[in-house]
ZAGUKE-74709 format. One record per residue: residue in three letters; residue number from 1; x, y, z of N, C-alpha, C, O in turn. Coordinates in Angstrom, 3 decimals. Example, Ala and Ser with C-alpha at 12.3 -4.5 7.8 and 13.67 -1.06 7.14 Angstrom:
# ZAGUKE-74709
+------+-----+----------+----------+----------+----------+----------+----------+----------+----------+----------+----------+----------+----------+
| rest |  nr |      n.X |      n.Y |      n.Z |     ca.X |     ca.Y |     ca.Z |      c.X |      c.Y |      c.Z |      o.X |      o.Y |      o.Z |
+------+-----+----------+----------+----------+----------+----------+----------+----------+----------+----------+----------+----------+----------+
|  ALA |   1 |   13.190 |   -5.690 |    7.800 |   12.300 |   -4.500 |    7.800 |   13.200 |   -3.300 |    7.800 |   14.236 |   -3.319 |    8.465 |
|  SER |   2 |   12.850 |   -2.250 |    7.080 |   13.670 |   -1.060 |    7.140 |   12.900 |    0.030 |    7.870 |   13.409 |    1.138 |    8.039 |
+------+-----+----------+----------+----------+----------+----------+----------+----------+----------+----------+----------+----------+----------+
# end
This chain:
# ZAGUKE-74709
+------+-----+----------+----------+----------+----------+----------+----------+----------+----------+----------+----------+----------+----------+
| rest |  nr |      n.X |      n.Y |      n.Z |     ca.X |     ca.Y |     ca.Z |      c.X |      c.Y |      c.Z |      o.X |      o.Y |      o.Z |
+------+-----+----------+----------+----------+----------+----------+----------+----------+----------+----------+----------+----------+----------+
|  UNK |   1 |   -3.587 |   -4.756 |   16.847 |   -2.924 |   -4.450 |   15.962 |   -2.002 |   -3.366 |   15.323 |   -2.912 |   -2.540 |   15.245 |
|  UNK |   2 |   -0.962 |   -2.719 |   14.818 |   -0.827 |   -1.431 |   14.567 |   -0.540 |   -2.358 |   13.365 |   -0.349 |   -3.567 |   13.233 |
|  UNK |   3 |   -0.600 |   -1.079 |   12.383 |    0.202 |   -1.016 |   11.059 |    0.796 |    0.362 |   10.331 |   -0.038 |    1.267 |   10.336 |
|  UNK |   4 |    1.332 |    0.507 |   10.067 |    2.054 |    2.209 |    8.824 |    1.418 |    1.470 |    7.046 |    1.467 |    0.372 |    6.492 |
|  UNK |   5 |    1.088 |    2.296 |    6.847 |    0.734 |    3.146 |    5.909 |    0.992 |    3.880 |    4.908 |    0.579 |    5.040 |    4.896 |
|  UNK |   6 |    2.004 |    3.172 |    3.465 |    3.260 |    3.402 |    3.098 |    2.737 |    4.045 |    1.670 |    1.578 |    3.843 |    1.308 |
|  UNK |   7 |    3.684 |    4.857 |    0.853 |    3.827 |    4.846 |   -0.810 |    4.859 |    5.268 |   -0.941 |    5.446 |    5.700 |    0.050 |
|  UNK |   8 |    5.769 |    5.315 |   -2.855 |    6.524 |    5.588 |   -3.089 |    6.332 |    5.534 |   -4.974 |    5.307 |    5.250 |   -5.594 |
|  UNK |   9 |    7.695 |    5.911 |   -5.534 |    7.355 |    6.169 |   -6.904 |    8.389 |    6.436 |   -7.088 |    8.757 |    7.299 |   -6.290 |
|  UNK |  10 |    9.553 |    5.974 |   -8.153 |   10.812 |    6.474 |   -9.200 |   11.017 |    5.081 |   -9.836 |   10.742 |    3.911 |   -9.569 |
|  UNK |  11 |   11.763 |    5.927 |  -11.006 |   12.730 |    5.456 |  -12.054 |   12.969 |    4.050 |  -12.514 |   11.960 |    3.472 |  -12.917 |
|  UNK |  12 |   13.589 |    3.680 |  -12.527 |   14.733 |    2.548 |  -12.525 |   14.765 |    2.502 |  -13.958 |   13.932 |    3.054 |  -14.676 |
|  UNK |  13 |   16.204 |    1.520 |  -14.545 |   16.494 |    1.060 |  -15.934 |   16.300 |   -0.137 |  -15.548 |   17.289 |   -0.542 |  -14.937 |
|  UNK |  14 |   15.279 |   -1.083 |  -15.638 |   15.166 |   -2.042 |  -15.789 |   13.241 |   -2.045 |  -14.735 |   13.103 |   -1.379 |  -13.709 |
|  UNK |  15 |   12.520 |   -2.581 |  -15.106 |   11.087 |   -2.687 |  -14.588 |   10.958 |   -3.332 |  -13.223 |    9.915 |   -3.208 |  -12.581 |
|  UNK |  16 |   12.885 |   -4.606 |  -12.375 |   12.510 |   -4.766 |  -11.649 |   13.293 |   -3.606 |  -11.292 |   12.629 |   -2.939 |  -10.498 |
|  UNK |  17 |   14.480 |   -3.037 |  -11.543 |   15.087 |   -1.710 |  -10.362 |   13.587 |   -0.917 |   -9.999 |   13.626 |   -0.364 |   -8.900 |
|  UNK |  18 |   12.675 |   -0.815 |  -10.511 |   11.895 |    0.327 |  -10.995 |   11.036 |    0.303 |   -9.580 |   10.656 |    1.190 |   -8.816 |
|  UNK |  19 |   10.940 |   -0.830 |   -9.595 |    9.991 |   -1.895 |   -9.279 |   11.005 |   -1.779 |   -7.122 |   10.662 |   -1.637 |   -5.948 |
|  UNK |  20 |   12.382 |   -1.984 |   -8.023 |   12.810 |   -2.099 |   -6.183 |   12.833 |   -0.409 |   -5.697 |   12.492 |   -0.321 |   -4.518 |
|  UNK |  21 |   13.090 |    0.678 |   -6.204 |   13.174 |    2.207 |   -6.766 |   12.140 |    2.341 |   -5.480 |   12.390 |    2.662 |   -4.318 |
|  UNK |  22 |   10.676 |    1.919 |   -6.215 |    9.557 |    2.503 |   -5.121 |    9.447 |    1.847 |   -3.910 |    9.083 |    2.454 |   -2.903 |
|  UNK |  23 |    9.801 |    0.345 |   -3.896 |    9.860 |    0.338 |   -2.523 |   11.050 |    0.606 |   -1.084 |   11.021 |    0.742 |    0.139 |
|  UNK |  24 |   11.728 |    0.577 |   -1.875 |   12.937 |    1.695 |   -1.225 |   12.281 |    3.503 |   -0.653 |   12.602 |    4.087 |    0.381 |
|  UNK |  25 |   11.647 |    3.826 |   -1.373 |   11.200 |    5.057 |   -1.726 |    9.837 |    5.015 |    0.024 |    9.758 |    5.827 |    0.946 |
|  UNK |  26 |    9.135 |    3.881 |   -0.194 |    7.952 |    4.092 |    0.557 |    8.710 |    3.262 |    1.836 |    7.845 |    2.911 |    2.638 |
|  UNK |  27 |    9.726 |    2.952 |    2.150 |   10.872 |    2.965 |    2.606 |   10.754 |    1.051 |    3.047 |   10.997 |    0.564 |    4.151 |
|  UNK |  28 |   10.434 |    0.506 |    2.129 |   10.064 |   -1.196 |    2.464 |   11.289 |   -1.709 |    1.769 |   11.395 |   -2.935 |    1.757 |
|  UNK |  29 |   12.057 |   -1.143 |    1.297 |   13.450 |   -1.958 |    0.651 |   14.483 |   -3.100 |    0.806 |   14.958 |   -4.146 |    0.363 |
|  UNK |  30 |   14.484 |   -2.499 |    1.401 |   15.089 |   -3.561 |    2.775 |   14.807 |   -4.785 |    3.024 |   15.609 |   -5.717 |    2.961 |
|  UNK |  31 |   13.846 |   -4.843 |    3.271 |   12.930 |   -6.000 |    3.918 |   12.175 |   -7.186 |    2.830 |   11.986 |   -7.006 |    1.627 |
|  UNK |  32 |   11.823 |   -8.393 |    3.600 |   11.276 |   -9.337 |    2.393 |    9.571 |   -9.332 |    2.658 |    9.015 |   -9.874 |    3.613 |
|  UNK |  33 |    8.734 |   -8.387 |    1.280 |    8.122 |   -8.465 |    1.656 |    6.272 |   -9.673 |    1.926 |    5.495 |   -9.776 |    0.977 |
|  UNK |  34 |    6.162 |   -9.930 |    2.429 |    4.817 |  -11.667 |    2.172 |    3.747 |  -10.877 |    2.224 |    3.632 |  -10.323 |    3.317 |
|  UNK |  35 |    2.965 |  -10.635 |    1.485 |    1.653 |  -10.314 |    0.713 |    0.851 |  -11.292 |    1.266 |    0.990 |  -12.470 |    0.937 |
|  UNK |  36 |   -0.708 |  -10.608 |    2.787 |   -1.114 |  -11.061 |    2.648 |   -2.818 |  -10.915 |    2.763 |   -3.214 |   -9.904 |    2.183 |
|  UNK |  37 |   -3.384 |  -11.341 |    3.095 |   -4.922 |  -10.732 |    2.905 |   -5.396 |   -9.460 |    3.718 |   -4.670 |   -8.852 |    4.505 |
|  UNK |  38 |   -6.678 |   -9.146 |    3.433 |   -7.189 |   -8.266 |    3.679 |   -7.742 |   -7.319 |    5.018 |   -8.399 |   -6.283 |    5.122 |
|  UNK |  39 |   -7.262 |   -8.032 |    5.728 |   -7.830 |   -8.150 |    7.557 |   -7.615 |   -8.003 |    8.443 |   -7.398 |   -9.049 |    9.055 |
|  UNK |  40 |   -7.527 |   -7.129 |    9.000 |   -7.009 |   -6.654 |   10.680 |   -7.580 |   -6.690 |   11.855 |   -8.773 |   -6.409 |   11.741 |
|  UNK |  41 |   -7.222 |   -6.942 |   13.096 |   -7.631 |   -7.124 |   13.876 |   -8.289 |   -5.648 |   14.454 |   -7.986 |   -4.632 |   13.829 |
|  UNK |  42 |   -9.128 |   -5.541 |   15.567 |  -10.136 |   -4.864 |   16.036 |   -9.083 |   -3.643 |   16.684 |   -8.114 |   -3.633 |   17.442 |
|  UNK |  43 |   -9.836 |   -2.688 |   15.955 |   -8.886 |   -1.165 |   16.792 |   -8.093 |   -0.345 |   16.431 |   -7.871 |    0.849 |   16.634 |
|  UNK |  44 |   -7.365 |   -1.775 |   15.411 |   -5.688 |   -1.434 |   14.957 |   -5.681 |   -0.155 |   14.901 |   -6.550 |    0.603 |   14.470 |
|  UNK |  45 |   -4.447 |    0.118 |   15.451 |   -3.858 |    1.719 |   15.461 |   -2.168 |    2.267 |   14.271 |   -0.989 |    1.941 |   14.414 |
|  UNK |  46 |   -2.554 |    2.787 |   13.655 |   -2.208 |    3.369 |   11.795 |   -0.822 |    4.200 |   13.498 |   -1.169 |    4.791 |   14.521 |
|  UNK |  47 |    0.682 |    3.806 |   12.995 |    1.610 |    4.726 |   13.397 |    2.122 |    4.614 |   12.425 |    1.610 |    4.101 |   11.430 |
|  UNK |  48 |    3.630 |    5.226 |   12.521 |    4.651 |    6.209 |   11.832 |    5.211 |    4.997 |   11.043 |    4.653 |    3.933 |   11.314 |
|  UNK |  49 |    5.908 |    4.960 |   10.395 |    7.131 |    3.372 |    9.429 |    7.966 |    3.207 |   10.577 |    9.015 |    3.790 |   10.307 |
|  UNK |  50 |    8.038 |    2.703 |   11.736 |    9.446 |    2.927 |   11.789 |   10.435 |    2.387 |   11.215 |    9.965 |    1.872 |   10.201 |
|  UNK |  51 |   11.754 |    2.154 |   11.263 |   13.537 |    1.884 |   10.430 |   12.743 |   -0.018 |   10.961 |   12.503 |   -0.553 |   12.043 |
|  UNK |  52 |   12.595 |   -0.439 |    9.515 |   12.660 |   -2.055 |    9.990 |   14.014 |   -2.872 |    9.724 |   14.735 |   -2.312 |    8.899 |
|  UNK |  53 |   14.506 |   -4.045 |   10.229 |   15.328 |   -5.031 |   10.744 |   15.367 |   -5.167 |    8.520 |   14.541 |   -5.231 |    7.609 |
|  UNK |  54 |   16.662 |   -5.148 |    8.658 |   16.793 |   -5.178 |    7.251 |   17.412 |   -6.578 |    6.882 |   18.471 |   -7.071 |    7.269 |
|  UNK |  55 |   16.327 |   -7.150 |    5.908 |   16.014 |   -8.731 |    5.883 |   14.767 |   -9.069 |    5.943 |   14.098 |   -9.927 |    5.368 |
|  UNK |  56 |   14.490 |   -8.069 |    6.922 |   13.593 |   -9.087 |    7.744 |   12.341 |   -9.186 |    7.057 |   12.110 |   -8.485 |    6.072 |
|  UNK |  57 |   10.984 |  -10.545 |    7.806 |   10.166 |  -10.554 |    7.502 |    9.430 |  -10.102 |    7.849 |    9.060 |  -10.225 |    9.017 |
|  UNK |  58 |    8.623 |   -9.028 |    6.591 |    7.629 |   -8.783 |    6.693 |    6.378 |   -8.828 |    5.773 |    6.313 |   -8.654 |    4.556 |
|  UNK |  59 |    5.283 |   -9.143 |    6.784 |    3.965 |   -9.172 |    6.401 |    2.999 |   -7.920 |    5.359 |    2.587 |   -6.839 |    5.778 |
|  UNK |  60 |    2.917 |   -8.173 |    4.707 |    1.771 |   -6.082 |    3.714 |    0.626 |   -6.261 |    2.957 |    0.629 |   -7.351 |    2.385 |
|  UNK |  61 |    0.021 |   -5.840 |    2.828 |   -1.217 |   -5.887 |    1.246 |   -0.149 |   -4.790 |    0.194 |    0.401 |   -3.760 |    0.584 |
|  UNK |  62 |   -0.116 |   -5.092 |   -0.511 |    0.554 |   -4.695 |   -1.789 |   -0.286 |   -3.911 |   -3.204 |   -0.981 |   -4.475 |   -4.049 |
|  UNK |  63 |   -0.073 |   -3.016 |   -3.140 |   -0.488 |   -2.374 |   -4.883 |    0.332 |   -1.904 |   -5.443 |    0.905 |   -0.921 |   -4.971 |
|  UNK |  64 |    0.629 |   -2.354 |   -6.463 |    1.828 |   -2.169 |   -7.585 |    1.341 |   -2.208 |   -8.677 |    0.262 |   -2.755 |   -8.901 |
|  UNK |  65 |    2.213 |   -1.505 |   -9.749 |    2.109 |   -0.930 |  -10.964 |    3.194 |   -0.113 |  -11.719 |    3.645 |    1.029 |  -11.626 |
|  UNK |  66 |    3.453 |   -1.380 |  -12.643 |    4.743 |   -0.703 |  -12.965 |    5.190 |   -0.607 |  -14.438 |    4.930 |   -1.681 |  -14.981 |
|  UNK |  67 |    5.811 |    0.339 |  -15.368 |    5.405 |    0.609 |  -16.692 |    6.313 |    1.062 |  -17.195 |    6.862 |    1.840 |  -16.414 |
|  UNK |  68 |    7.060 |    0.968 |  -18.613 |    8.088 |    1.350 |  -19.492 |    6.965 |    1.787 |  -20.385 |    6.739 |    0.800 |  -21.085 |
|  UNK |  69 |    6.095 |    2.806 |  -20.748 |    5.941 |    2.905 |  -21.795 |    6.056 |    4.555 |  -21.138 |    5.554 |    4.691 |  -20.023 |
|  UNK |  70 |    6.712 |    5.845 |  -21.803 |    7.196 |    6.866 |  -21.431 |    5.114 |    7.455 |  -21.575 |    4.633 |    6.816 |  -22.510 |
|  UNK |  71 |    4.541 |    7.949 |  -21.229 |    3.416 |    9.039 |  -20.098 |    2.633 |    8.558 |  -20.628 |    1.887 |    9.031 |  -21.486 |
|  UNK |  72 |    2.690 |    7.122 |  -20.032 |    2.000 |    6.769 |  -18.903 |    1.300 |    7.325 |  -17.639 |    1.431 |    6.362 |  -16.883 |
|  UNK |  73 |    0.826 |    8.005 |  -17.132 |   -0.298 |    7.723 |  -16.167 |   -0.374 |    6.814 |  -15.117 |   -1.569 |    6.527 |  -15.054 |
|  UNK |  74 |    0.211 |    6.216 |  -14.282 |    0.700 |    4.666 |  -13.209 |    0.122 |    5.226 |  -11.288 |    0.437 |    6.185 |  -10.584 |
|  UNK |  75 |   -0.768 |    4.092 |  -11.090 |   -1.323 |    4.472 |  -10.057 |   -1.418 |    3.646 |   -9.480 |   -1.728 |    2.500 |   -9.804 |
|  UNK |  76 |   -1.061 |    4.254 |   -8.096 |   -1.036 |    2.478 |   -7.016 |   -1.927 |    3.455 |   -5.755 |   -1.784 |    4.584 |   -5.286 |
|  UNK |  77 |   -3.076 |    2.091 |   -5.500 |   -3.864 |    2.523 |   -3.787 |   -3.909 |    1.385 |   -3.173 |   -4.005 |    0.205 |   -3.511 |
|  UNK |  78 |   -3.777 |    2.247 |   -1.738 |   -4.331 |    1.009 |   -1.029 |   -5.593 |    2.519 |    0.176 |   -5.483 |    3.710 |    0.467 |
|  UNK |  79 |   -6.641 |    1.358 |    0.452 |   -7.288 |    2.630 |    1.605 |   -7.745 |    1.215 |    2.508 |   -7.842 |    0.053 |    2.113 |
|  UNK |  80 |   -7.928 |    1.669 |    3.567 |   -8.449 |    0.975 |    4.897 |   -9.059 |    1.845 |    5.776 |   -9.055 |    3.041 |    6.068 |
|  UNK |  81 |   -9.960 |    0.065 |    6.315 |  -11.289 |    0.671 |    7.344 |  -10.913 |    0.157 |    8.855 |  -10.427 |   -0.886 |    9.294 |
|  UNK |  82 |  -11.290 |    1.173 |    9.341 |  -10.431 |    0.316 |   11.149 |  -12.410 |    0.230 |   11.849 |  -13.113 |    0.956 |   11.145 |
|  UNK |  83 |  -12.882 |   -0.181 |   12.508 |  -13.889 |   -0.814 |   12.958 |  -12.992 |   -1.161 |   14.493 |  -11.799 |   -1.240 |   14.789 |
|  UNK |  84 |  -14.153 |   -1.293 |   15.152 |  -13.967 |   -1.536 |   16.567 |  -14.028 |   -3.609 |   16.526 |  -13.860 |   -4.501 |   17.357 |
|  UNK |  85 |  -14.189 |   -3.572 |   15.816 |  -14.624 |   -5.831 |   15.903 |  -13.681 |   -6.346 |   15.241 |  -13.324 |   -7.500 |   15.474 |
|  UNK |  86 |  -12.772 |   -5.163 |   13.756 |  -11.935 |   -5.363 |   12.490 |  -11.672 |   -4.954 |   11.602 |  -12.273 |   -3.881 |   11.558 |
|  UNK |  87 |  -11.166 |   -5.062 |   10.821 |  -10.688 |   -4.074 |    9.373 |  -10.881 |   -4.451 |    8.323 |  -11.402 |   -5.536 |    8.065 |
|  UNK |  88 |  -10.536 |   -3.711 |    7.592 |  -10.730 |   -4.275 |    5.829 |   -9.459 |   -2.933 |    6.153 |   -9.355 |   -2.029 |    6.982 |
|  UNK |  89 |   -8.233 |   -3.677 |    4.408 |   -7.838 |   -3.287 |    4.047 |   -8.310 |   -3.609 |    2.172 |   -8.873 |   -4.669 |    1.902 |
|  UNK |  90 |   -8.076 |   -2.839 |    1.328 |   -8.356 |   -3.151 |   -0.384 |   -7.046 |   -2.038 |   -1.142 |   -6.615 |   -0.893 |   -1.006 |
|  UNK |  91 |   -6.821 |   -3.222 |   -1.953 |   -6.066 |   -2.807 |   -3.148 |   -6.272 |   -2.127 |   -4.775 |   -6.267 |   -3.089 |   -5.543 |
|  UNK |  92 |   -6.382 |   -1.318 |   -5.263 |   -5.735 |   -1.094 |   -6.999 |   -5.379 |   -0.751 |   -7.336 |   -4.779 |    0.225 |   -6.886 |
|  UNK |  93 |   -5.299 |   -1.308 |   -9.047 |   -4.444 |   -0.229 |   -9.420 |   -4.215 |    0.468 |  -11.125 |   -3.394 |   -0.163 |  -11.791 |
|  UNK |  94 |   -4.712 |    1.391 |  -11.661 |   -5.161 |    1.667 |  -13.190 |   -3.521 |    2.853 |  -13.399 |   -2.959 |    3.663 |  -12.661 |
|  UNK |  95 |   -3.209 |    2.172 |  -15.255 |   -2.485 |    2.604 |  -15.658 |   -3.535 |    3.710 |  -16.670 |   -4.668 |    3.369 |  -17.010 |
|  UNK |  96 |   -2.973 |    4.924 |  -17.015 |   -3.763 |    5.674 |  -17.872 |   -5.029 |    6.514 |  -16.853 |   -5.283 |    7.709 |  -17.003 |
|  UNK |  97 |   -5.754 |    5.584 |  -15.783 |   -6.922 |    6.205 |  -15.799 |   -6.090 |    7.090 |  -13.840 |   -5.280 |    6.906 |  -12.931 |
|  UNK |  98 |   -7.143 |    8.009 |  -14.375 |   -8.025 |    9.943 |  -13.135 |   -7.264 |    9.067 |  -11.671 |   -7.361 |    7.894 |  -11.309 |
|  UNK |  99 |   -6.851 |    9.711 |  -11.352 |   -6.041 |    9.071 |  -10.109 |   -7.652 |    9.389 |   -8.569 |   -7.826 |    8.654 |   -7.597 |
|  UNK | 100 |   -8.290 |   10.353 |   -8.835 |   -8.558 |   10.379 |   -8.181 |  -10.551 |    9.488 |   -8.278 |  -11.596 |    9.624 |   -7.641 |
|  UNK | 101 |  -10.045 |    8.584 |   -9.541 |  -11.419 |    8.075 |   -9.326 |  -10.973 |    6.289 |   -9.407 |  -11.824 |    5.459 |   -9.729 |
|  UNK | 102 |   -9.662 |    5.927 |   -9.096 |   -9.153 |    4.973 |   -8.490 |   -8.757 |    5.563 |   -6.794 |   -7.720 |    5.180 |   -6.252 |
|  UNK | 103 |   -9.213 |    6.013 |   -6.463 |   -9.055 |    6.453 |   -4.895 |  -10.838 |    6.500 |   -4.781 |  -11.112 |    6.128 |   -3.640 |
|  UNK | 104 |  -11.839 |    6.751 |   -5.385 |  -13.623 |    6.614 |   -5.677 |  -13.513 |    5.054 |   -5.061 |  -13.779 |    4.468 |   -4.011 |
|  UNK | 105 |  -12.859 |    4.708 |   -6.602 |  -12.991 |    3.122 |   -6.256 |  -12.441 |    1.905 |   -4.762 |  -12.869 |    0.909 |   -4.179 |
|  UNK | 106 |  -11.448 |    2.682 |   -4.735 |  -10.850 |    1.694 |   -3.018 |  -11.534 |    2.151 |   -2.168 |  -11.767 |    1.502 |   -1.149 |
|  UNK | 107 |  -12.080 |    3.510 |   -2.387 |  -13.421 |    3.609 |   -1.105 |  -14.167 |    3.280 |   -0.903 |  -14.466 |    2.896 |    0.227 |
|  UNK | 108 |  -15.271 |    3.226 |   -2.410 |  -16.346 |    1.997 |   -2.192 |  -15.564 |    1.047 |   -2.127 |  -14.896 |    1.586 |   -1.245 |
|  UNK | 109 |  -15.116 |    0.222 |   -2.263 |  -14.183 |   -1.249 |   -2.075 |  -14.684 |   -1.568 |   -0.893 |  -15.307 |   -2.600 |   -0.643 |
|  UNK | 110 |  -14.318 |   -0.343 |    0.158 |  -13.549 |   -0.727 |    1.622 |  -15.222 |   -0.559 |    2.510 |  -15.663 |   -1.207 |    3.459 |
|  UNK | 111 |  -15.685 |    0.301 |    1.915 |  -16.522 |    0.451 |    2.602 |  -17.876 |   -0.633 |    2.278 |  -19.071 |   -0.612 |    2.573 |
|  UNK | 112 |  -16.999 |   -1.556 |    1.524 |  -18.210 |   -2.428 |    0.870 |  -18.043 |   -3.451 |    1.942 |  -18.900 |   -3.849 |    2.731 |
|  UNK | 113 |  -16.869 |   -3.788 |    1.843 |  -16.455 |   -4.819 |    2.527 |  -17.031 |   -4.790 |    4.220 |  -17.646 |   -5.651 |    4.848 |
|  UNK | 114 |  -16.738 |   -3.965 |    4.468 |  -17.086 |   -3.059 |    5.883 |  -18.605 |   -3.700 |    6.383 |  -18.952 |   -4.469 |    7.279 |
|  UNK | 115 |  -19.581 |   -2.655 |    4.872 |  -20.446 |   -3.212 |    5.592 |  -21.426 |   -5.055 |    5.382 |  -22.410 |   -5.433 |    6.017 |
|  UNK | 116 |  -20.751 |   -5.715 |    4.417 |  -21.178 |   -6.889 |    4.034 |  -21.191 |   -7.558 |    5.692 |  -22.116 |   -8.230 |    6.149 |
|  UNK | 117 |  -19.675 |   -7.107 |    6.574 |  -19.245 |   -7.631 |    7.783 |  -20.455 |   -6.810 |    8.406 |  -21.076 |   -7.652 |    9.054 |
|  UNK | 118 |  -20.832 |   -6.094 |    8.481 |  -21.688 |   -5.743 |    9.254 |  -21.461 |   -4.852 |   10.500 |  -22.158 |   -4.785 |   11.512 |
|  UNK | 119 |  -20.137 |   -4.074 |   10.144 |  -18.993 |   -3.303 |   11.295 |  -18.739 |   -2.113 |   10.554 |  -18.235 |   -1.818 |    9.470 |
|  UNK | 120 |  -19.495 |   -1.283 |   11.945 |  -19.064 |   -0.276 |   11.820 |  -18.168 |    0.415 |   11.349 |  -17.372 |    0.321 |   12.284 |
|  UNK | 121 |  -17.540 |    1.210 |   10.424 |  -16.521 |    2.381 |   10.023 |  -16.549 |    3.491 |   11.321 |  -17.403 |    4.321 |   11.631 |
|  UNK | 122 |  -15.402 |    3.183 |   11.867 |  -14.848 |    4.195 |   12.908 |  -13.744 |    5.212 |   12.367 |  -13.816 |    6.314 |   12.909 |
|  UNK | 123 |  -12.403 |    5.029 |   11.094 |  -11.792 |    5.087 |   10.231 |  -11.469 |    4.564 |    8.972 |  -11.102 |    3.414 |    8.730 |
|  UNK | 124 |  -11.720 |    5.990 |    7.763 |  -11.037 |    5.601 |    6.738 |   -9.873 |    6.051 |    6.464 |   -9.772 |    7.180 |    6.945 |
|  UNK | 125 |   -8.593 |    5.616 |    5.732 |   -7.314 |    6.149 |    5.268 |   -7.000 |    5.481 |    3.965 |   -7.333 |    4.358 |    3.585 |
|  UNK | 126 |   -6.448 |    6.197 |    3.491 |   -6.025 |    6.277 |    1.692 |   -4.826 |    6.566 |    1.219 |   -4.420 |    7.717 |    1.060 |
|  UNK | 127 |   -4.139 |    5.457 |    0.947 |   -2.596 |    5.946 |    0.306 |   -2.842 |    5.978 |   -1.059 |   -3.839 |    5.406 |   -1.500 |
|  UNK | 128 |   -2.288 |    6.402 |   -1.586 |   -2.202 |    6.861 |   -3.014 |   -0.493 |    7.416 |   -3.603 |    0.150 |    8.223 |   -2.931 |
|  UNK | 129 |    0.013 |    6.877 |   -4.831 |    0.467 |    7.099 |   -5.808 |    0.798 |    6.813 |   -7.142 |    0.529 |    5.771 |   -7.738 |
|  UNK | 130 |    1.459 |    7.898 |   -7.627 |    1.429 |    8.407 |   -8.900 |    2.266 |    8.735 |   -9.331 |    3.172 |    9.153 |   -8.609 |
|  UNK | 131 |    2.426 |    8.715 |  -10.946 |    3.898 |    9.413 |  -11.052 |    2.980 |    9.577 |  -12.706 |    1.786 |    9.360 |  -12.908 |
|  UNK | 132 |    3.782 |    9.917 |  -13.455 |    3.859 |    9.394 |  -14.844 |    5.556 |    9.889 |  -15.905 |    6.353 |   10.826 |  -15.947 |
|  UNK | 133 |    5.332 |    8.528 |  -16.603 |    6.512 |    7.479 |  -16.697 |    7.790 |    8.092 |  -17.511 |    8.137 |    7.254 |  -18.344 |
|  UNK | 134 |    8.655 |    9.321 |  -17.566 |    9.561 |    8.854 |  -18.672 |   10.016 |    7.887 |  -19.132 |    9.952 |    7.790 |  -20.358 |
|  UNK | 135 |   10.759 |    6.605 |  -18.229 |   10.854 |    6.375 |  -19.009 |   11.443 |    4.362 |  -19.116 |   11.916 |    3.720 |  -20.054 |
|  UNK | 136 |   10.924 |    3.767 |  -16.945 |   10.389 |    2.647 |  -16.498 |    9.848 |    2.868 |  -15.320 |   10.209 |    1.940 |  -14.597 |
|  UNK | 137 |    9.221 |    3.549 |  -14.775 |    8.481 |    3.557 |  -13.392 |    7.411 |    2.785 |  -12.421 |    6.637 |    1.990 |  -12.955 |
|  UNK | 138 |    7.345 |    3.008 |  -10.944 |    6.479 |    1.642 |  -10.834 |    6.777 |    3.304 |   -9.107 |    7.557 |    4.084 |   -8.562 |
|  UNK | 139 |    5.087 |    2.619 |   -9.168 |    4.852 |    2.962 |   -7.495 |    3.928 |    1.414 |   -6.227 |    3.622 |    0.247 |   -5.981 |
|  UNK | 140 |    3.967 |    2.708 |   -5.949 |    3.322 |    1.416 |   -5.023 |    2.596 |    1.759 |   -3.958 |    2.442 |    2.974 |   -4.082 |
|  UNK | 141 |    1.948 |    1.335 |   -2.783 |    1.092 |    1.745 |   -1.585 |    0.666 |    0.804 |   -1.289 |    0.181 |    0.031 |   -2.116 |
|  UNK | 142 |    0.708 |    0.548 |    0.044 |    1.160 |   -0.820 |    0.835 |    0.598 |    0.029 |    2.842 |    0.599 |    1.153 |    3.345 |
|  UNK | 143 |    0.128 |   -1.746 |    3.400 |   -0.530 |   -1.593 |    4.572 |    0.720 |   -2.394 |    5.099 |    0.878 |   -3.461 |    4.506 |
|  UNK | 144 |    1.967 |   -2.019 |    6.426 |    2.901 |   -2.677 |    6.578 |    2.208 |   -3.328 |    7.522 |    1.365 |   -2.478 |    7.808 |
|  UNK | 145 |    1.981 |   -4.289 |    8.222 |    2.019 |   -5.106 |    9.777 |    2.745 |   -4.901 |   11.124 |    3.790 |   -5.465 |   11.449 |
|  UNK | 146 |    2.422 |   -4.492 |   11.464 |    4.094 |   -4.338 |   12.788 |    3.736 |   -5.395 |   13.727 |    2.749 |   -6.058 |   14.044 |
|  UNK | 147 |    5.470 |   -5.212 |   14.162 |    5.276 |   -5.720 |   15.429 |    7.607 |   -6.365 |   15.140 |    8.544 |   -6.641 |   14.392 |
|  UNK | 148 |    6.894 |   -6.120 |   16.932 |    8.583 |   -5.834 |   17.445 |    9.479 |   -6.463 |   16.587 |   10.512 |   -5.818 |   16.408 |
|  UNK | 149 |    9.358 |   -8.035 |   15.721 |   10.649 |   -8.342 |   15.661 |   10.976 |   -7.808 |   14.311 |   12.178 |   -7.997 |   14.128 |
|  UNK | 150 |   10.531 |   -7.331 |   13.474 |   10.551 |   -6.628 |   11.927 |   11.335 |   -5.480 |   12.556 |   12.451 |   -5.187 |   12.126 |
|  UNK | 151 |   10.537 |   -4.565 |   13.974 |   11.562 |   -3.260 |   14.160 |   13.015 |   -3.494 |   14.631 |   13.405 |   -4.326 |   15.451 |
|  UNK | 152 |   13.778 |   -2.526 |   13.897 |   15.147 |   -2.378 |   14.411 |   14.700 |   -1.053 |   15.672 |   13.822 |   -0.215 |   15.878 |
|  UNK | 153 |   16.793 |   -1.904 |   16.652 |   16.168 |   -1.344 |   18.388 |   16.274 |   -1.021 |   18.802 |   15.524 |   -1.001 |   19.778 |
+------+-----+----------+----------+----------+----------+----------+----------+----------+----------+----------+----------+----------+----------+
# end
């Protein structure tokens, strides 16, 4: 199994536009995202996000938060734990919470999931996006499940 881990942040004139702009900043704005739960296959490989086919149906774990309150600090986090038997992904978000606290929360949750399954962790990767809202802003962090059908070229 191959995945890419991405994040993005942006502003927009509406909540939907801010979210769309954040997805585009993350490189996943031109595809259809299908939210899936948090399991990975054994020895999952993390790759750079390739160019995706416009309109492709793309499985992902998505963490996102949008705010229209100027001055809010918004954060989206995903944490990935990879093991030899399987892997797990967690997501969390926060408004006006310390981004480092949210990263710590995600790290705790993904470690717990792997421990509960009695799987030794080979690697943990955490990706986050955080911004202070000027007008209307959105942040996203995502684990994108890659396969040949969705990759352009």
